[in-house]
N, C-alpha and C positions, 0 to 999 in steps of 0.2 A: 781591671784594669786600674778602677780608681786608685786603689791600695796601692797598687805597684807604682802609680808613678807621682801617690803620694811618699811614697820612702825610696825616692832615687836621692838620697843626698849622700851619693858617695864620691870619693875623688873626681871621676870622669865630670859626674854634673858641677861638681866647684870647681875645676878646670875650665870646663864650658865657659863658666860664670868670668872666671878669672880674663876668658881670651875677649869677652864678649864685652864686658864690661870696662877692658882699659881701650877700648875704642869708641865707646858710648859718650852720646853727645850729651848736652845739659840745657833742657830747654826752660826757657822764662815765660812769662805773662807778658802780655803788649803793654807798653811804656803810657803811659797816664794822657788821656786825651788825644789817644790815635783808636781809630776803627778797628785795623788789621794792622797790629805792630808787627813790627818783622821780628822772627825768630834767629836765637844764634847764628852765623854763620857755620855751616857744615864744611868736612874739608873739599869737596867739589865745589866749584865754580858756583854754579847756581843758589840762593837764598830762598829759605822753605818760610811761607809764610801763612799765619789763620788766616782764614776768611776774614774771623768779625772777633769779637767778645766772646758769643754765645758759642764757637768751635773753642775756644781756649779752655772756657769752661766744664766745657765736656770732657776736655782733655784733662785737666786738674781733675776734675770730679775721678775721671778712671784710673788713674796713675794712686790719688789717695783714696779710693775705697779697699776695705779690706777684704768685705763680705764676697766671694767670687762670683755668686747669681746674681747681686747686685751691678758688680763690676761689670758683667756680661750685658745687661740689658743698657749698661749707660755707652759701651763700643757700638752695641748695636745702632742705640739713636744718634751717636756721632755717625756711623757708617752711612744711615740712613736719609743723614742731614746734608752729610759734606762726603758724597760719595768719591768725590777727585779731590779729598785734602793731600796737600803737600807733604801729609805728616800720614799720608797711605802705610806707607813702608813700620813707621814706628808705631802705626794702631795694631798693622797684625801683628806685629812683636807682640803686643799688648794683649790681644786675640791670644795668641799661643800659649803665654802665660798662663791667663785663666782659664785656657781649656786642658792647659795642664792639672790645676789646681780642681778641675772638675773632675778628673781622671778620665777623659774623651780623648782619648788615641787616635781615633782616625779622624775627628776635626781637628786636631794638633796638626796631622799627616796634609790634612786640605789648606790648614793657612800654614805651614809649611811651603808647598805647592807656592800658592799665591804670592809669598816671598819670594821664591826663586823666580819669578817673572819679574822680579822688579830688578834683583840684582842676584842672580844665577851662581857667584860665588857665595851668597852669604852663608858663614858658616853654622850659626843658629840653625835655620833652616836643615843645613844641607846635615847637620847633626841629628835633627830630629827625624827624619823621614828615614833614615840609616837608622837609626837603632829600635824606632818602633816599627817598623813593616813587617819584622818577623812576629807579632806578635799579637796584630791587631785584627787578627783571622781574613785578610784580602789575597788572594792569593790569583789573582787576575791577573792576565798576561803585562797590563797597565801597571797595574800596583809592581807588580817583579820589574819588570823596565824600568820605572820610576827611583824602584828603591835603590837597583842596583847602578843607576847612573848618579844618585844621591850620593852611595858609596863610595863609587869610585870620584866624585868631587871630593866630598872628605878626605879621601888619600891623600889628591892633587894640591889642599887647601895650604897654602900661606899663611906664614907668619903678618898676623896684622900690626902696621908699624907701630903704633901705641901699647902693644901687650910683649911684657917681658921676655925675657929668653928664657928664665926657668918656667913661669908660667906655661908658654909657647909648648917647652919640652914635655914636661910631663901631659899638658892637653893633648900633644900629638898623638902621643903613644898611645894613651888611649881611645883616641877617634881610631887609629888603628887599626886599632886589636878589632872594634866595634864593627869596622869597614867591614874588615875579612870576613868575619864573623855572618855579617849582612849578607858579601856574595855568596858565602857558604849554604846560605840558606836561601836564595834568590836562586840556586844551579841546580837544590831540591825543588821548589816550587815550581820551576817553569819544565814547556810541555815542548819536548820531552825531557827527562831528568838529567841531568848532567854529572853522577858522582864523582867521577873524578878529578875537576870542576869542583866539586861540594867539596871533596877531601882537601885536595891543595887551597884552597880557602882557607877552611878549617883549622888546617893545620898553620897556615900564615898568622892567623888568628894567636895559636896559642905559642907561636915562638914571640911574640908580641905583649902578649898577657899569659905563662904557663899557668896563674893559678884558678884559672874559669872553669868549674864544672859544669856549667851548660854548657862552653862551647866542645869540653872532651868527650859529653853523653854525644850531643850532635853529633861527634867524628866519627864515633863508632857507630853512629846509627849509619851516616855514610856506607864505610866501610863492610860494614854488614849487608847494608841493597847491595853494593858493586858482589861483592862476592858471589851473593846470591844472581844478581842479574847478568853476572860475565863469567859462573860457574869457576870459580875461585878460592874453593874451602879454606886456602892458605890464606889468607886476608882473614879470615875470621878470627885466628890468634891477637892482631891487632884491632881487628873492633873489638874485641871483649879486654883487653887492654883498657883501653879507653873507658868502658863498661867500669871497669875497677876503679881506674881514678876518678871517675865522676863520682861511682858508691864509694871510696875509702877518703879522697881528700876531704879536711876540715879544715880548712884554714881559711885566710881571706879569701874570698872570691867561690868560695866551694858553695853547693846546692846546700840548701836546708836539710836540716836533719830529717825530716818526711821526704823530702827527694832525694835523698840519698839512699834511704831506705828503698825506695821504690824499685831506685834504679838497682840494688843490691840482690832482690828479689828477684828484678828481671836478669841479672848476672847469675844469678846461684842456677836459674832454667838454663839460659843458653851455654853455660859450663857444661853442666851435669850431660845436655843433649851431645855437645861437641864431643867430649875429655871422655865418656862414658859412666862418670862417679864426679866427688868434689873433693877426689884427693888433688894436692895444692891450688887448692882456688886461697885459701888462708894464705899461703905464701904469694903468690900472684897479687891480691890488697895488700899485703907490707909494702910490695915492692911499687905498683901503683900510688902509694901514697907518697912516696918519697919519691917519686921519680914521674915526673909530667907525662916523659916518652918512653918509649919501652925503648931493651937493649938493640943491638942491629940484628943478636941475632935469637931474638926471643919467638919463642914458637908453643905454642901447647897442642900436646899430642895427642889425637882424634883416638876415637874409641876402640876404631881398626885399628892403630896402629902400635896403642898400647898394647889390645890383643894378640897382634903377632908377636910383640916383643916378647909377651908373655909363654908365648906358644916357642918362641926359639930357645927360650930359656928353660921353660917344660921340658922341652924334648933334648937339650945337655944336661940335669938331672933328676930325669922320671918321666925315660922314653915311651914303660909301656901305658903309661896317665896321658901321656902326649897323646898315642895313639889311640885310646879309646877315648880319649876327646873330640880327637878327628873322626872317627868310624860313630860315636855318635852325632854328631852336627849333618853329617852324612846323612843316618837315618830320620833323624828329626825331620829333615828337609821334604817338602812337600812332594819332589821326588824318590822317600826314603825306601819306599815301597820294592821300587825297582833296582833302586841301588842294591839291597841286601837279597834280591833273586840272580841278579847277574855279577855281583860280587862277592859274597860271602855264606849264602845256602848252599849247603855241601859241598864247601871249601875248606880246608883247612887256614886259620887264623893264627899270625903270630902270637907272642907268649903275650900274655893282659894277667894285671895283679886286680885283684878285688878283695872288701873285707868282709868273713862269713857271718851275713846277719840268720841266715836259719837254716832248717834241714828236715824236709821230708821224707820219710816219718821223721822225729827227731832221734832215734835208736835205728842202727843199721839201716841206714837212709840210703834212699836210692836220688835224692835230689840234693843240691846244695843253692842256696838262693844269695848272692851275695850283691854288693854294692861296692860298686863301679868307682862313686863319686866322694866318698870320704865313711870313715868309719861309723858315724854315726847317720848317715843319711839311707835312704829307702830303697830297695833293694831294684835292680834292674836288669839281672840277669841269674838265668837259671842255669844248672850245668848238671845235664844227667850224665849218671854215671854207667858207663857200657864198657865191655870185657868180650871176650870171645872169641874166636878164630875170625868170624866178621867183623867184629867190634862193634855191635851192635848189639850185642844179648843185653838186659839189665841185670849189673852188675852190684849191688849193696854194699855197702861198708859192713864191717864186723863190729867195728864198737861206736859210739856216740863221740860225733864231731864234736872239738872247741870251737867254741860261738865267739866271734871277734878278732879273729887272729886273721892277717893277711895271706893269702893263696896266690899263688902264679901257677897258670895253666897254657894248654895248650887244648884246641877243641875245633869242634868243626859247627861249622853255624846250621842252623836248623829252622828255627822258627823265632819271626817280629810281630807284635805287637806297639804300636803307637800308643793306645790308650786303655790303659794306664802303660808309660815305656818299658817294654823287655826283651829282651834277648836269650835266645835258649841255642846252649849248644852241646852235642855230644862230649865225655871228656870220659878217656881212660884214667882210671886211679893215676897208673905210671906214671903219667902226664902234668898229676898234679905236686905243686911242692908247697911247703912250709903247712899241710892241713894236719892238725893234731887230733889223734882220736884218744878218748878215753875205753878202756875195756867194761864191759859188761858183766857182769856178775851171770853166773850161770844159774838157775832158776833149781830151788832144792825141790826136790822130791821130796814127802812126809807115805811113808809107810803104812797102810791102815792096819790096825792092830786087830785080830781076828777075834771073831767073839770066844770066849769060850763058854 
């Protein structure tokens, strides 16, 4: 937190300083000879006065001290000695700045709440509560309510009279983006969680500041959670788009390199789970890098949708392989044996194609082993060669089958083994097409010579 607060030198804080300094008062020392001199008149009706010279000295010391720890000690002394100082609000602002320098976010939030107790519209206090609440680790109902109230107050803030229009325009844009981001966080931190409300506010924040990698990631989380909670898988596509945006965008407002890598790794995991593999992921990242929001028709196809499209295409281009894949899926299912017994055993199966892997025996083979999934894949179908009047008599080949050829067959299902997977068919040679055989030379018989 200390490092986080010390690096707040971006345009938001600069703009905040411009707004606040534009309406700040100058505080002077008491006039000589007076025990309690009057401070310059504020815009309000009432004058503010120091109680005595010692109070002014404490103020002066606190404002000039550069060591944050020493400054804090001086401010505490001032608070203890003069708890009802006319400059209580100004003192709280000094406390706020000191806690920022020390990286004490929770103290800053508590101090800002005290300021709002004096002036409910104080922009500095509204800003810091809004900005810090999501990051200080306090998700209590009171903290969430306080953050939401401050964020709405920041959205409704009006330009101070002494602030320049251009300063206010720049600051208000940043204020609104931060306010909507905090309202998004509050919707998720609340009990019960309100993901649609979070989504709405995160999107408003990105509309105001499209370059925020942090908000893009938070929006992705809210969308993904909503898709699970509401059982709406279609919402996952949009969630993954914003993860891709957070992982890919590297311009102003982006996550740091380590943050982008972490989100990128997570994106790869959830993308592969949804889509089935990483195809199209690189294109998604490129699209999201250049566009803060997805196109109107954006959708990532699920693994089931991809498989269905591939099956439909396969039915058109290779109906035999499509049929085999369907059969194999059924046979490998938990009810595979039941399906085989009721639908395939002793039943004629439509034409199927496979690659001849091996034969038993290699010559005058009685069985042909086929791979149905690819030429170089393991065998998963056995063809038992039969014939005769009853179609069940073993009928071996007369030659040597040529391995590696693609053959088509019609057969009758006989047995199923699930581990290792093997389906056996009885097939007549006449119902096999594409089978090639090499002739086998007849054995040479040598006549024994008679002894003389």
